[in-house]
C-alpha positions as CSV (number, residue, x, y, z in Angstrom):
1,X,-114.1,-158.4,-40.1
2,X,-117.4,-156.5,-39.7
3,X,-119.4,-157.2,-36.5
4,X,-122.9,-158.6,-36.9
5,X,-124.7,-155.3,-36.7
6,X,-122.6,-154.0,-39.6
7,X,-123.7,-156.7,-42.1
8,X,-126.1,-156.0,-44.9
9,X,-129.3,-157.9,-45.6
10,X,-127.8,-159.8,-48.5
11,X,-124.8,-160.9,-46.3
12,X,-127.2,-162.0,-43.5
13,X,-129.4,-164.0,-45.8
14,X,-126.4,-165.8,-47.2
15,X,-125.2,-166.6,-43.7
16,X,-128.7,-167.8,-42.7
17,X,-128.8,-170.0,-45.7
18,X,-125.5,-171.6,-44.9
19,X,-126.4,-171.7,-41.2
20,X,-123.1,-170.0,-40.3
21,X,-125.3,-167.4,-38.5
22,X,-128.7,-167.4,-36.9
23,X,-131.3,-164.6,-36.7
24,X,-131.1,-164.8,-32.9
25,X,-127.4,-164.2,-32.9
26,X,-127.8,-161.3,-35.2
27,X,-130.7,-159.8,-33.3
28,X,-128.8,-160.1,-30.0
29,X,-125.8,-158.2,-31.4
30,X,-128.0,-155.5,-33.0
31,X,-130.0,-154.9,-29.8
32,X,-126.9,-154.6,-27.7
33,X,-125.5,-152.1,-30.2
34,X,-128.7,-150.0,-30.1
35,X,-128.5,-150.0,-26.3
36,X,-124.9,-148.8,-26.4
37,X,-125.6,-146.0,-28.9
38,X,-129.0,-144.7,-27.8
39,X,-127.8,-142.7,-24.8
40,X,-126.2,-140.3,-27.3
41,X,-127.8,-140.9,-30.7
42,X,-131.5,-141.0,-29.8
43,X,-132.6,-142.5,-33.1
44,X,-134.9,-145.2,-31.8
45,X,-138.4,-145.3,-30.4
46,X,-140.4,-148.1,-28.9
47,X,-137.8,-150.8,-29.3
48,X,-139.4,-154.1,-28.4
49,X,-136.8,-156.7,-27.4
50,X,-139.3,-159.4,-26.4
51,X,-141.4,-159.4,-29.6
52,X,-138.3,-159.1,-31.8
53,X,-136.7,-162.0,-30.0
54,X,-139.8,-164.2,-30.5
55,X,-139.8,-163.3,-34.2
56,X,-136.1,-164.1,-34.5
57,X,-136.6,-167.4,-32.8
58,X,-139.4,-168.3,-35.3
59,X,-137.1,-167.3,-38.2
60,X,-134.3,-169.4,-36.8
61,X,-136.5,-172.5,-36.7
62,X,-137.6,-171.8,-40.3
63,X,-134.0,-171.5,-41.6
64,X,-133.1,-174.7,-39.7
65,X,-135.8,-176.5,-41.7
66,X,-134.8,-174.7,-44.9
67,X,-138.2,-173.1,-45.1
68,X,-137.8,-169.3,-45.1
69,X,-141.2,-167.5,-45.5
70,X,-140.0,-164.6,-47.6
71,X,-137.2,-162.5,-49.0
72,X,-136.3,-160.9,-45.7
73,X,-136.6,-163.8,-43.3
74,X,-134.7,-163.0,-40.1
75,X,-133.3,-159.6,-41.2
76,X,-133.6,-156.9,-38.6
77,X,-135.7,-153.9,-39.6
78,X,-137.1,-150.7,-38.2
79,X,-139.8,-148.3,-39.4
80,X,-140.2,-144.5,-39.0
81,X,-142.7,-143.8,-36.2
82,X,-145.4,-142.4,-38.4
83,X,-145.8,-145.8,-40.1
84,X,-148.2,-147.7,-37.9
85,X,-147.2,-151.0,-36.2
86,X,-149.8,-153.0,-34.3
87,X,-150.1,-151.9,-30.6
88,X,-147.6,-149.1,-30.8
89,X,-148.7,-145.4,-30.3
90,X,-147.8,-142.9,-33.1
91,X,-146.6,-139.7,-31.5
92,X,-145.4,-138.2,-34.8
93,X,-142.5,-136.8,-32.9
94,X,-144.8,-134.4,-31.1
95,X,-145.6,-134.0,-27.4
96,X,-149.1,-132.8,-28.3
97,X,-150.1,-136.2,-29.8
98,X,-152.5,-138.6,-28.1
99,X,-150.6,-141.9,-27.5
100,X,-153.2,-144.3,-28.8
101,X,-151.9,-147.8,-29.7
102,X,-152.2,-148.5,-33.4
103,X,-155.0,-151.0,-34.2
104,X,-153.1,-152.6,-37.2
105,X,-149.9,-152.6,-39.1
106,X,-149.8,-150.1,-41.9
107,X,-148.9,-151.6,-45.4
108,X,-145.1,-151.2,-45.2
109,X,-145.0,-152.9,-41.7
110,X,-147.4,-155.6,-42.9
111,X,-145.2,-156.4,-46.0
112,X,-142.0,-156.6,-43.9
113,X,-143.6,-159.0,-41.4
114,X,-145.0,-161.2,-44.3
115,X,-141.5,-161.4,-45.7
116,X,-140.1,-162.6,-42.4
117,X,-138.3,-159.4,-41.3
118,X,-137.7,-159.0,-37.6
119,X,-139.1,-155.6,-36.7
120,X,-137.2,-154.2,-33.7
121,X,-139.2,-151.0,-33.2
122,X,-139.6,-147.5,-34.6
123,X,-137.3,-144.6,-35.4
124,X,-137.7,-141.0,-34.5
125,X,-139.0,-137.9,-36.4
126,X,-139.4,-134.2,-35.6
127,X,-142.7,-132.6,-34.7
128,X,-145.3,-133.7,-37.3
129,X,-142.6,-134.3,-39.8
130,X,-142.2,-130.5,-40.4
131,X,-138.4,-130.1,-40.0
132,X,-135.2,-131.1,-41.8
133,X,-133.6,-132.0,-38.5
134,X,-134.0,-134.4,-35.6
135,X,-135.5,-131.8,-33.2
136,X,-138.7,-133.0,-31.5
137,X,-140.9,-132.0,-28.6
138,X,-141.5,-135.7,-27.8
139,X,-138.0,-137.3,-28.3
140,X,-134.6,-136.3,-27.2
141,X,-132.7,-134.6,-30.0
142,X,-131.7,-137.1,-32.7
143,X,-128.1,-136.6,-33.8
144,X,-125.9,-137.6,-36.7
145,X,-123.9,-140.7,-35.9
146,X,-120.8,-139.4,-37.9
147,X,-120.6,-136.3,-35.7
148,X,-122.9,-135.8,-32.8
149,X,-122.7,-132.0,-33.1
150,X,-124.6,-132.2,-36.4
151,X,-128.2,-133.0,-37.5
152,X,-129.0,-136.2,-39.4
153,X,-131.5,-134.3,-41.5
154,X,-135.2,-135.0,-41.5
155,X,-137.9,-135.8,-41.3
156,X,-136.8,-139.4,-41.4
157,X,-134.1,-138.4,-38.9
158,X,-134.0,-141.5,-36.8
159,X,-134.2,-143.9,-39.8
160,X,-131.1,-142.4,-41.5
161,X,-129.2,-142.1,-38.3
162,X,-130.1,-145.7,-37.5
163,X,-129.0,-147.0,-40.9
164,X,-125.7,-145.3,-40.6
165,X,-125.1,-146.4,-37.0
166,X,-125.9,-150.1,-37.6
167,X,-129.4,-150.4,-36.1
168,X,-130.0,-153.3,-38.5
169,X,-129.6,-153.1,-42.2
170,X,-133.2,-152.2,-43.2
171,X,-134.9,-148.9,-42.3
172,X,-138.1,-147.5,-43.7
173,X,-138.7,-143.7,-44.0
174,X,-141.3,-141.5,-45.5
175,X,-140.9,-138.6,-47.9
176,X,-143.0,-135.7,-49.3
177,X,-140.5,-132.9,-49.8
178,X,-137.1,-134.6,-49.1
179,X,-137.7,-136.5,-45.8
180,X,-135.9,-139.6,-47.0
181,X,-133.5,-138.0,-49.4
182,X,-132.1,-135.3,-47.1
183,X,-131.3,-137.4,-44.1
184,X,-129.9,-140.3,-46.3
185,X,-127.6,-137.8,-47.9
186,X,-126.6,-136.1,-44.7
187,X,-125.9,-139.5,-43.0
188,X,-124.0,-141.0,-45.9
189,X,-126.4,-143.8,-46.7
190,X,-128.7,-144.7,-49.6
191,X,-132.3,-143.4,-49.6
192,X,-135.0,-143.8,-52.2
193,X,-138.3,-141.9,-52.6
194,X,-140.2,-144.2,-54.9
195,X,-142.9,-142.9,-57.3
196,X,-146.1,-141.9,-55.6
197,X,-148.3,-144.9,-55.1
198,X,-145.6,-147.5,-55.8
199,X,-145.3,-148.4,-52.1
200,X,-148.7,-148.6,-50.4
201,X,-148.8,-146.6,-47.2
202,X,-151.1,-145.9,-44.3
203,X,-152.8,-142.5,-44.2
204,X,-152.2,-141.9,-48.0
205,X,-151.7,-138.3,-49.0
206,X,-150.6,-136.8,-52.4
207,X,-146.8,-137.0,-52.8
208,X,-146.3,-138.9,-49.5
209,X,-144.4,-142.2,-50.0
210,X,-142.6,-144.8,-47.9
211,X,-139.2,-146.0,-49.1
212,X,-136.0,-147.7,-48.0
213,X,-133.0,-146.2,-46.2
214,X,-130.1,-148.6,-46.2
215,X,-126.3,-148.9,-46.4
216,X,-126.3,-150.3,-49.9
217,X,-128.3,-150.0,-53.1
218,X,-128.7,-153.9,-53.2
219,X,-130.5,-153.9,-49.8
220,X,-132.8,-151.1,-50.9
221,X,-133.7,-153.0,-54.1
222,X,-134.5,-156.1,-52.0
223,X,-136.7,-154.0,-49.7
224,X,-138.5,-152.5,-52.7
225,X,-139.4,-156.0,-54.0
226,X,-141.2,-156.5,-50.7
227,X,-142.6,-153.0,-50.0
228,X,-144.1,-152.5,-53.4
229,X,-146.6,-155.4,-53.0
230,X,-150.2,-154.2,-53.3
231,X,-152.5,-153.3,-50.5
232,X,-156.1,-152.2,-51.0
233,X,-156.0,-149.9,-48.0
234,X,-154.0,-147.3,-49.9
235,X,-156.6,-145.9,-52.3
236,X,-153.9,-143.9,-54.1
237,X,-151.5,-146.9,-54.7
238,X,-150.6,-147.9,-58.2
239,X,-151.7,-151.3,-59.7
240,X,-149.3,-154.1,-59.0
241,X,-146.6,-154.3,-61.6
242,X,-143.7,-156.7,-62.1
243,X,-140.4,-154.7,-61.7
244,X,-137.1,-156.4,-61.6
245,X,-135.9,-154.5,-58.5
246,X,-133.0,-156.8,-57.8
247,X,-131.7,-156.8,-61.4
248,X,-129.3,-154.0,-61.0
249,X,-126.9,-154.6,-64.0
250,X,-127.6,-152.2,-66.9
251,X,-125.8,-151.2,-70.0
252,X,-125.1,-147.5,-69.8
253,X,-124.1,-147.0,-73.5
254,X,-126.2,-144.3,-75.0
255,X,-128.0,-143.3,-71.8
256,X,-128.8,-139.6,-71.7
257,X,-128.1,-138.0,-68.3
258,X,-128.9,-134.4,-67.3
259,X,-126.4,-132.8,-64.9
260,X,-128.1,-130.1,-62.7
261,X,-125.8,-128.5,-60.1
262,X,-128.1,-125.6,-59.2
263,X,-131.8,-125.9,-58.8
264,X,-132.3,-122.1,-59.1
265,X,-133.5,-121.6,-55.5
266,X,-132.4,-122.4,-52.0
267,X,-128.9,-122.3,-50.8
268,X,-126.0,-122.4,-53.4
269,X,-124.2,-125.7,-53.7
270,X,-121.2,-126.3,-51.5
271,X,-118.1,-126.6,-53.8
272,X,-117.2,-130.1,-52.5
273,X,-120.8,-131.3,-53.1
274,X,-120.8,-129.9,-56.7
275,X,-117.4,-131.5,-57.2
276,X,-118.6,-134.9,-56.0
277,X,-121.7,-134.9,-58.3
278,X,-119.5,-133.9,-61.2
279,X,-117.1,-136.8,-60.5
280,X,-120.2,-139.1,-60.6
281,X,-121.3,-137.6,-63.9
282,X,-117.8,-138.2,-65.4
283,X,-118.0,-141.9,-64.2
284,X,-121.3,-142.3,-66.1
285,X,-119.8,-140.7,-69.1
286,X,-116.8,-143.1,-69.0
287,X,-119.2,-146.0,-69.0
288,X,-120.8,-144.8,-72.2
289,X,-123.6,-142.4,-71.1
290,X,-124.1,-138.9,-72.6
291,X,-124.0,-136.2,-70.0
292,X,-125.4,-132.7,-70.7
293,X,-126.0,-129.7,-68.4
294,X,-129.6,-129.1,-67.2
295,X,-130.5,-125.5,-66.4
296,X,-132.6,-124.6,-63.3
297,X,-136.4,-124.9,-63.9
298,X,-137.9,-124.0,-60.5
299,X,-138.5,-120.3,-59.7
300,X,-139.2,-118.3,-56.6
301,X,-142.9,-118.0,-57.3
302,X,-143.2,-121.8,-57.3
303,X,-141.2,-122.2,-54.1
304,X,-143.1,-119.5,-52.2
305,X,-146.5,-120.8,-53.4
306,X,-145.7,-124.2,-52.2
307,X,-144.5,-122.8,-48.9
308,X,-147.7,-120.9,-48.3
309,X,-149.8,-124.0,-49.2
310,X,-148.0,-126.1,-46.7
311,X,-148.4,-123.4,-44.0
312,X,-152.2,-123.7,-44.5
313,X,-152.0,-127.5,-44.6
314,X,-150.0,-127.5,-41.3
315,X,-152.5,-125.1,-39.7
316,X,-155.3,-127.4,-40.6
317,X,-153.5,-130.3,-38.8
318,X,-152.9,-128.2,-35.8
319,X,-156.6,-127.6,-35.4
320,X,-157.0,-131.2,-34.3
321,X,-155.2,-130.1,-31.1
322,X,-156.8,-128.1,-28.3
323,X,-155.1,-125.0,-27.0
324,X,-153.2,-126.9,-24.3
325,X,-151.9,-129.4,-26.8
326,X,-150.8,-126.7,-29.2
327,X,-148.6,-125.2,-26.5
328,X,-146.7,-128.5,-26.5
329,X,-145.8,-128.2,-30.2
330,X,-142.4,-126.6,-31.0
331,X,-143.3,-122.9,-31.0
332,X,-141.7,-122.0,-34.3
333,X,-143.7,-124.7,-36.0
334,X,-146.9,-123.1,-34.7
335,X,-145.7,-119.6,-35.7
336,X,-144.8,-120.8,-39.2
337,X,-148.2,-122.6,-39.7
338,X,-150.0,-119.4,-38.5
339,X,-148.9,-117.8,-41.7
340,X,-151.5,-119.9,-43.5
341,X,-154.3,-119.4,-41.0
342,X,-155.9,-116.4,-42.7
343,X,-155.4,-117.2,-46.4
344,X,-158.6,-117.3,-48.4
345,X,-159.7,-120.3,-50.4
346,X,-158.7,-118.5,-53.5
347,X,-155.2,-117.9,-52.0
348,X,-154.9,-121.6,-51.1
349,X,-155.8,-122.8,-54.6
350,X,-153.4,-120.3,-56.2
351,X,-150.6,-121.6,-53.9
352,X,-151.5,-125.2,-54.7
353,X,-151.4,-124.5,-58.4
354,X,-147.7,-123.7,-57.9
355,X,-147.2,-127.4,-57.1
356,X,-148.7,-128.3,-60.5
357,X,-146.6,-125.6,-62.2
358,X,-143.5,-127.2,-60.6
359,X,-144.5,-130.6,-61.8
360,X,-145.1,-129.4,-65.3
361,X,-141.7,-127.6,-65.4
362,X,-140.0,-130.7,-64.1
363,X,-141.5,-133.0,-66.7
364,X,-140.7,-130.5,-69.5
365,X,-137.1,-129.9,-68.4
366,X,-136.3,-133.6,-67.9
367,X,-138.0,-134.9,-71.1
368,X,-134.7,-135.2,-73.1
369,X,-133.1,-137.3,-70.4
370,X,-133.3,-140.9,-69.1
371,X,-132.0,-139.8,-65.7
372,X,-130.9,-136.6,-63.9
373,X,-128.0,-136.2,-61.6
374,X,-128.5,-133.3,-59.3
375,X,-127.5,-131.7,-56.0
376,X,-130.6,-131.5,-53.9
377,X,-131.6,-127.9,-53.2
378,X,-133.7,-127.8,-50.1
379,X,-135.5,-125.1,-48.3
380,X,-137.1,-126.6,-45.2
381,X,-140.7,-125.7,-44.6
382,X,-139.2,-124.2,-41.4
383,X,-135.8,-122.9,-40.5
384,X,-134.6,-124.8,-37.4
385,X,-132.1,-123.3,-35.1
386,X,-128.8,-122.9,-37.0
387,X,-126.8,-125.5,-35.1
388,X,-129.4,-128.1,-36.2
389,X,-129.3,-127.2,-39.8
390,X,-125.7,-127.9,-40.7
391,X,-125.4,-130.9,-43.0
392,X,-122.4,-133.2,-42.5
393,X,-120.0,-133.7,-45.4
394,X,-118.1,-136.4,-43.6
395,X,-118.3,-139.8,-45.3
396,X,-117.0,-143.2,-44.4
397,X,-117.1,-146.7,-45.7
398,X,-120.7,-147.8,-45.4
399,X,-119.6,-151.1,-43.9
400,X,-118.1,-149.3,-40.9
401,X,-120.1,-147.9,-38.0
402,X,-119.6,-144.2,-37.1
403,X,-117.2,-143.6,-34.3
404,X,-119.5,-142.2,-31.6
405,X,-121.3,-145.6,-31.3
406,X,-119.5,-148.1,-29.0
407,X,-118.6,-151.7,-29.9
408,X,-117.3,-150.8,-33.4
């Protein structure tokens, strides 16, 4: 039988409803598991046992009365550290940051609390979210729970590692260029980058979204029903829309699926990765879908233009630090960002236009299909040290905690 920290949100809610488990019992087990794993995993930041216990006790009393306040009442959850939670500083994984306590919950944190989730604390990220690894100048190196020699990916490094390791069933990450999808894939869990604006977020920025990282699609759907509620503070959010997030059954007959095994840039696909995606495509085909090859549609000009634009954007961010603070940032991040320091306004706009060119090419190429199955081709904004960049291909049953974590 799985231990309490291995249970998903749906299983916990059913147990609370039948009163075979209490939120306090579950929280106690999850906190003990985090304490056992953290000396080696380093996925958590600002875990607050006292506040979490008070929230779990309140949830326990509500379930005893049969009066849960929301879809996630009593379920443990954590948020990536760049999502503000009241009273907790936001270092952004960077030793240069000023540790000023947040004055309010950002929208994703507010929605979780309103739904009754028990927020345990935050999860780690690399400096300013600029790496596809768990390397940070502020935190110890976050590692992949399946194999501590490997990176969990990034920038939602701690969130994906925490999901795989059993730090509660619900994790929230953020994503612009792969920061949910990469670590979810490398840690063998489920991650979703929703459409831009679907989940209101603090400090909105074009293409940045918050989304779930979980051990099951069902739990991610449950989270989306909560996270997608409107919040006026995100001026880029979409209007509220009824979406049946938890209605997961669908007839696949006649569905048109594009199969793209090579994005046309970045590293070539590993044979075992391409094989796994092909097997998934054949499963859709067996269920009645039509699967057709999709040729690459991104070119090097697009990729390099986006890279140069982000160098400039990162250099602008670094200007908020004085010289002493900049010395605390990982040096290869500063060196990379300096590549955008002397570009002209005309250069920056030309580079930004490559983002629009990529969007247009994507829409045109995907127009014939309902969905696309692909192997994610990623070129990090930076190239971290090689030992941090190796993705793990090891997989396990998602109901089982990875072996490096005790108490499994």
